[in-house]
N, C-alpha and C positions, 0 to 999 in steps of 0.2 A: 738790366730794365726790361723786356720783357715778360720776366716772370713777377716783378713790381705789375704792373699794368694788368696781367692777368688776373690778380690778388685783389687790386685795386678795383679791376671790373665784376670780380666777381661779387664786392661788396656793394655795388652797384642796387642788386635787389632791397638791402636795407638802407642804401643811402635815400634813393627815390622815397620810399620808406618815411624816411627820416627827415626830407625834407618838407618838414610838416608847416602848420604855421600861413602865412602870407605865402610863403617863396613858393609852395605848391597849391597850396588851400586857395581856390580861383573862387572868387564872388560870381554869384549871377550871371552880373556885367561879364565878368572875365568870359567866362563860361560861352556865353552867348555870343562873343563877338569873335572866341576862337570857332565856332558853328558854323556861322556867317561868311568865316576868311576875313575878318579883319585884321584881326593879328594872327600870330602862329608862333608856335617853337620857331626855333634856328638851330642849326647845330654847333654854335658856342653855347649851347647852354640858356639862353636869355631869351625870353618873349621878343616879337617885334611886330610892327606896323608892317602890314600887307598894304591896307587901304586907307589911307591918310586922309584920303577927303571924307571918310566913312568914322574915323576916328574923334570922338570927343575930347578936347582940355578934359576932364572928368576921369575917362578911359588911360587915355596916355598920362594921367598922374599913377594910375593904379598900375599901370604894367610898369613902367619907373621904378614902384614901392617894390614891386615885387621882383624886379631884377636886382635891384639892390640889396633885397633879403638873400637871395639865390648866390649872388658873390659871396656873401657874407658864409654863407654855405657851404660852397665849394670853398672857397678860403679854408675853411676847418678840416675840410676833409682832405682839401690836397694836403695841408701839415700834418694829417694822421697816416696820410700815404705814403709820405715822403714824392710825391710827383705834382709837378705844376699847377696852377689854379686853373688855366686853358685845359689840360689834359682830363682835369679832374670834370669842370666842366662839360667837356666834350661828352664824353662816356656817360654824364647824365642824360645830355641832349638822345644822346641814340635810344636809350629805354625811353625817353619821353613820348620823344617821334615815334618809338616801335609801337606805344602803346595808346598813341593817339587811336580818337576814332576815324573811320573811315568818313571822309568829306572835309575834314580839318585840312587845314594849310599848314605848310611848313616850309623855312627856307634851306635848301641844299645850301651843300660844302661850296656851289660854285655862284651863289648868292641868287638863284634864280628860285623863285616862290612855286612851288608843287599841290595839288592836293590829295591827298590820300586816298 
């Protein structure tokens, strides 16, 4: 299993690049919300709302849409590599969080929001 995970993890440079379209191509509204820590990446591979009082209904719909597209991409990746969708999502999340610019917020594995 460890070898399989290493192989999957090695492919994540391509995976993150392969999550194109709405799955990763964030609109200016999403990028702005990330920069303001209204939303952020989570260790489960999906976007989350950090500050619900500042998240408009339109922003929430966009987050939901991106998350649906990510789930489809993670499902495909998992099937191609013989791992669970959760594993594919978590490995991608690690890359997304590590590559996020300083100042953006992310939710760690314990559920706590942190700022890079």
